[in-house]
DSSP file (Angstrom, degrees, kcal/mol; ACC not computed):
  #  RESIDUE AA STRUCTURE BP1 BP2  ACC     N-H-->O    O-->H-N    N-H-->O    O-->H-N    TCO  KAPPA ALPHA  PHI   PSI    X-CA   Y-CA   Z-CA
    1    1 A M              0   0    0      0, 0.0     2,-0.1     0, 0.0     0, 0.0   0.000 360.0 360.0 360.0 127.7    0.0    0.0    0.0
    2    2 A D     >  -     0   0    0      1,-0.1     4,-1.7     4,-0.0     3,-0.3  -0.389 360.0-100.7 -89.0 174.9    1.6    3.4   -1.0
    3    3 A I  H  > S+     0   0    0      1,-0.2     4,-2.3     2,-0.2     5,-0.2   0.767 120.4  58.4 -68.7 -30.3    1.3    6.6    0.9
    4    4 A N  H  > S+     0   0    0      2,-0.2     4,-2.5     1,-0.2    -1,-0.2   0.881 106.4  48.5 -65.8 -39.8   -1.4    7.9   -1.3
    5    5 A N  H  > S+     0   0    0     -3,-0.3     4,-2.6     2,-0.2    -2,-0.2   0.895 112.6  48.5 -64.9 -45.0   -3.7    4.9   -0.6
    6    6 A V  H  X S+     0   0    0     -4,-1.7     4,-2.7     2,-0.2    -2,-0.2   0.940 112.4  48.3 -60.7 -46.4   -3.0    5.4    3.1
    7    7 A I  H  X S+     0   0    0     -4,-2.3     4,-2.1     1,-0.2    -2,-0.2   0.942 113.5  47.3 -60.5 -48.3   -3.8    9.1    2.9
    8    8 A D  H  X S+     0   0    0     -4,-2.5     4,-0.7     1,-0.2    -1,-0.2   0.873 110.6  51.1 -67.8 -32.7   -7.0    8.5    1.0
    9    9 A R  H >< S+     0   0    0     -4,-2.6     3,-0.9     1,-0.2     4,-0.4   0.930 108.7  53.2 -65.4 -45.4   -8.1    5.7    3.4
   10   10 A M  H >< S+     0   0    0     -4,-2.7     3,-1.0     1,-0.3    -2,-0.2   0.878 108.6  50.3 -57.5 -37.6   -7.6    8.1    6.4
   11   11 A K  H 3< S+     0   0    0     -4,-2.1    -1,-0.3     1,-0.2    -2,-0.2   0.717 111.4  47.5 -72.8 -21.0   -9.7   10.7    4.8
   12   12 A N  T << S+     0   0    0     -3,-0.9    -1,-0.2    -4,-0.7     2,-0.2   0.308  80.8 125.9-111.9  10.3  -12.5    8.4    4.1
   13   13 A L    <   -     0   0    0     -3,-1.0     2,-0.3    -4,-0.4    37,-0.2  -0.455  36.0-175.1 -67.2 140.2  -12.7    6.8    7.6
   14   14 A Q  E     -A   49   0A   0     35,-3.6    35,-2.6    -2,-0.2     2,-0.7  -0.910  27.9-115.1-130.7 157.4  -16.1    6.9    9.3
   15   15 A K  E     -A   48   0A   0     -2,-0.3     2,-0.4    33,-0.2    33,-0.2  -0.833  33.6-173.5 -94.9 117.6  -17.4    5.9   12.6
   16   16 A F  E     -A   47   0A   0     31,-3.2    31,-2.9    -2,-0.7     2,-0.6  -0.869  18.7-142.9-109.7 145.2  -19.9    3.0   12.5
   17   17 A V  E     -A   46   0A   0     -2,-0.4     2,-0.5    29,-0.2    29,-0.2  -0.944  19.4-164.7-105.1 117.7  -21.8    1.7   15.4
   18   18 A I  E     -A   45   0A   0     27,-3.0    27,-2.7    -2,-0.6     2,-0.5  -0.878   3.6-168.4-104.6 130.3  -22.2   -2.2   15.1
   19   19 A I  E     +A   44   0A   0     -2,-0.5    25,-0.2    25,-0.2    -2,-0.0  -0.980  21.9 150.2-124.8 119.6  -24.8   -3.9   17.3
   20   20 A T  E     -A   43   0A   0     23,-2.1    23,-3.2    -2,-0.5     2,-0.2  -0.911  48.4 -92.0-139.6 159.4  -24.6   -7.7   17.5
   21   21 A P  E     -A   42   0A   0      0, 0.0    21,-0.2     0, 0.0    20,-0.1  -0.529  45.5-112.1 -68.8 149.2  -25.4  -10.6   19.9
   22   22 A L        -     0   0    0     19,-2.3     2,-0.1    -2,-0.2    16,-0.0  -0.724  34.9-118.4 -75.5 124.3  -22.5  -11.7   22.1
   23   23 A P    >   -     0   0    0      0, 0.0     3,-1.4     0, 0.0    -1,-0.0  -0.454  16.5-126.2 -67.0 148.7  -21.4  -15.2   21.0
   24   24 A D  T 3  S+     0   0    0      1,-0.3    -2,-0.0    -2,-0.1    17,-0.0   0.802 109.5  50.1 -59.5 -31.6  -21.8  -17.7   23.8
   25   25 A E  T 3  S+     0   0    0      2,-0.0    -1,-0.3    39,-0.0     2,-0.1   0.330  82.4 132.6 -96.6  12.9  -18.2  -18.8   23.5
   26   26 A F    <   +     0   0    0     -3,-1.4     2,-0.3    39,-0.0    38,-0.1  -0.394  26.9 173.6 -66.7 135.1  -16.6  -15.2   23.7
   27   27 A E        -     0   0    0     36,-0.2     2,-0.2    -2,-0.1    -2,-0.0  -0.976  36.3-114.6-137.1 140.3  -13.7  -14.6   26.0
   28   28 A F        +     0   0    0     -2,-0.3     2,-0.3     1,-0.0     4,-0.0  -0.512  39.8 169.5 -61.0 130.8  -11.6  -11.5   26.4
   29   29 A N        -     0   0    0      1,-0.3    -2,-0.0    -2,-0.2    -1,-0.0  -0.691  56.0 -32.5-149.1  88.0   -8.1  -12.4   25.3
   30   30 A G  S    S-     0   0    0     -2,-0.3    -1,-0.3     2,-0.0    36,-0.0  -0.398 104.1 -14.1  96.7-172.8   -5.9   -9.2   24.9
   31   31 A P        -     0   0    0      0, 0.0    -2,-0.1     0, 0.0     0, 0.0  -0.267  60.2-126.3 -67.6 152.1   -6.7   -5.7   23.9
   32   32 A V        -     0   0    0      1,-0.1     4,-0.1    -4,-0.0    -2,-0.0  -0.800  16.2-144.8 -85.8 134.2  -10.1   -4.8   22.2
   33   33 A P  S    S+     0   0    0      0, 0.0     2,-0.3     0, 0.0    -1,-0.1   0.158  76.8  25.2 -90.1  19.7   -9.3   -2.9   18.9
   34   34 A F  S    S-     0   0    0     13,-0.1     2,-0.3    25,-0.0    13,-0.2  -0.952 100.3 -74.6-167.8 162.6  -12.3   -0.6   19.2
   35   35 A D  E     +B   46   0A   0     11,-0.9    11,-2.6    -2,-0.3     2,-0.4  -0.524  58.1 178.7 -66.4 127.9  -14.7    0.9   21.8
   36   36 A M  E     -B   45   0A   0     -2,-0.3     2,-0.4     9,-0.2     9,-0.2  -0.997  17.7-175.2-139.1 139.8  -17.0   -1.9   22.9
   37   37 A R  E     -B   44   0A   0      7,-2.6     7,-3.0    -2,-0.4     2,-0.5  -0.982   6.4-164.0-128.3 141.8  -19.9   -2.2   25.4
   38   38 A I  E     +B   43   0A   0     -2,-0.4     2,-0.4     5,-0.2     5,-0.2  -0.986  17.2 159.9-127.2 127.1  -21.8   -5.3   26.4
   39   39 A K  E >   -B   42   0A   0      3,-2.3     3,-1.6    -2,-0.5    -2,-0.1  -0.984  70.0  -5.5-142.9 130.5  -25.0   -5.2   28.1
   40   40 A D  T 3  S-     0   0    0     -2,-0.4     3,-0.1     1,-0.3   -18,-0.1   0.797 128.2 -55.8  59.7  28.2  -27.7   -8.0   28.3
   41   41 A G  T 3  S+     0   0    0      1,-0.3   -19,-2.3   -20,-0.1     2,-0.5   0.699 113.2 117.9  81.6  17.6  -25.8  -10.2   25.8
   42   42 A I  E <   -AB  21  39A   0     -3,-1.6    -3,-2.3   -21,-0.2     2,-0.5  -0.977  53.4-149.2-122.8 128.3  -25.7   -7.5   23.2
   43   43 A V  E     -AB  20  38A   0    -23,-3.2   -23,-2.1    -2,-0.5     2,-0.5  -0.830   9.8-171.4 -97.2 130.8  -22.5   -6.0   22.0
   44   44 A T  E     -AB  19  37A   0     -7,-3.0    -7,-2.6    -2,-0.5     2,-0.4  -0.990  13.3-177.0-120.4 121.4  -22.4   -2.3   20.8
   45   45 A A  E     -AB  18  36A   0    -27,-2.7   -27,-3.0    -2,-0.5     2,-0.6  -0.960  22.9-148.5-124.4 135.5  -19.0   -1.5   19.1
   46   46 A D  E     +AB  17  35A   0    -11,-2.6   -11,-0.9    -2,-0.4     2,-0.4  -0.934  30.8 179.4-101.8 114.9  -17.9    1.9   17.8
   47   47 A V  E     -A   16   0A   0    -31,-2.9   -31,-3.2    -2,-0.6     2,-0.6  -0.960  25.8-142.6-126.4 130.4  -15.5    1.1   14.8
   48   48 A W  E     +A   15   0A   0     -2,-0.4     2,-0.3   -33,-0.2   -33,-0.2  -0.789  44.7 137.3 -86.3 129.6  -13.7    3.4   12.5
   49   49 A A  E     -A   14   0A   0    -35,-2.6   -35,-3.6    -2,-0.6     3,-0.1  -0.939  61.5-113.8-155.9 176.4  -13.7    2.0    9.0
   50   50 A V  S    S+     0   0    0     -2,-0.3     2,-0.3   -37,-0.2    -1,-0.1   0.890  98.0  19.8 -81.5 -45.9  -14.2    3.0    5.3
   51   51 A T  S  > S-     0   0    0      1,-0.1     4,-2.2    -3,-0.1     5,-0.2  -0.865  74.5-117.1-129.5 157.4  -17.3    1.0    4.9
   52   52 A L  H  > S+     0   0    0     -2,-0.3     4,-2.4     1,-0.2     5,-0.2   0.861 115.7  55.0 -56.8 -37.7  -20.1   -0.6    6.9
   53   53 A A  H  > S+     0   0    0      2,-0.2     4,-2.9     1,-0.2    -1,-0.2   0.934 107.0  49.6 -64.8 -46.2  -19.1   -4.0    5.6
   54   54 A E  H  > S+     0   0    0      2,-0.2     4,-2.7     1,-0.2    -2,-0.2   0.914 111.4  49.0 -59.5 -42.9  -15.5   -3.5    6.8
   55   55 A A  H  X S+     0   0    0     -4,-2.2     4,-2.2     2,-0.2     5,-0.2   0.953 112.8  48.0 -65.4 -47.8  -16.7   -2.4   10.4
   56   56 A T  H  X S+     0   0    0     -4,-2.4     4,-3.0     1,-0.2    -2,-0.2   0.931 110.9  50.5 -57.8 -48.5  -19.0   -5.3   10.6
   57   57 A R  H  X S+     0   0    0     -4,-2.9     4,-2.7     1,-0.2    -1,-0.2   0.906 108.4  54.0 -54.9 -45.7  -16.2   -7.8    9.5
   58   58 A R  H  X S+     0   0    0     -4,-2.7     4,-2.5     2,-0.2    -2,-0.2   0.954 110.5  45.3 -53.8 -49.8  -13.9   -6.3   12.1
   59   59 A V  H  X S+     0   0    0     -4,-2.2     4,-2.7     2,-0.2    -2,-0.2   0.942 114.5  46.7 -57.0 -49.8  -16.3   -6.9   14.8
   60   60 A N  H  X S+     0   0    0     -4,-3.0     4,-2.1     1,-0.2     5,-0.2   0.895 111.9  50.8 -62.4 -41.0  -17.2  -10.3   13.8
   61   61 A D  H  X S+     0   0    0     -4,-2.7     4,-1.7     2,-0.2    -1,-0.2   0.923 112.6  47.3 -52.2 -50.0  -13.6  -11.3   13.3
   62   62 A Y  H  X S+     0   0    0     -4,-2.5     4,-1.4     1,-0.2     3,-0.3   0.942 114.7  45.1 -70.0 -46.9  -12.7  -10.0   16.7
   63   63 A L  H  < S+     0   0    0     -4,-2.7    -1,-0.2     1,-0.2    -2,-0.2   0.806 115.7  45.4 -69.4 -29.0  -15.7  -11.7   18.5
   64   64 A N  H  < S+     0   0    0     -4,-2.1    -1,-0.2    -5,-0.2    -2,-0.2   0.728 121.8  36.6 -87.3 -21.6  -15.2  -15.1   16.8
   65   65 A N  H  <        0   0    0     -4,-1.7    -2,-0.2    -3,-0.3    -1,-0.2   0.482 360.0 360.0-111.4   1.5  -11.4  -15.3   17.3
   66   66 A A     <        0   0    0     -4,-1.4    -1,-0.2    -5,-0.1    -3,-0.1   0.439 360.0 360.0 -77.3 360.0  -10.9  -13.7   20.7
């Protein structure tokens, strides 16, 4: 990735709020890569990404691999 791609990506970042059920097998294992709250089995995550799909993927990857 060259510097122009990095700059374009930074200029296009948006904050997305992702709401999803907490997986039953989830355990905290290390740092959380975004702001996250858990209440009554529901995760609310504030994620900086370029697209909603990217933000959703990041949350799902974290929750399913932590």
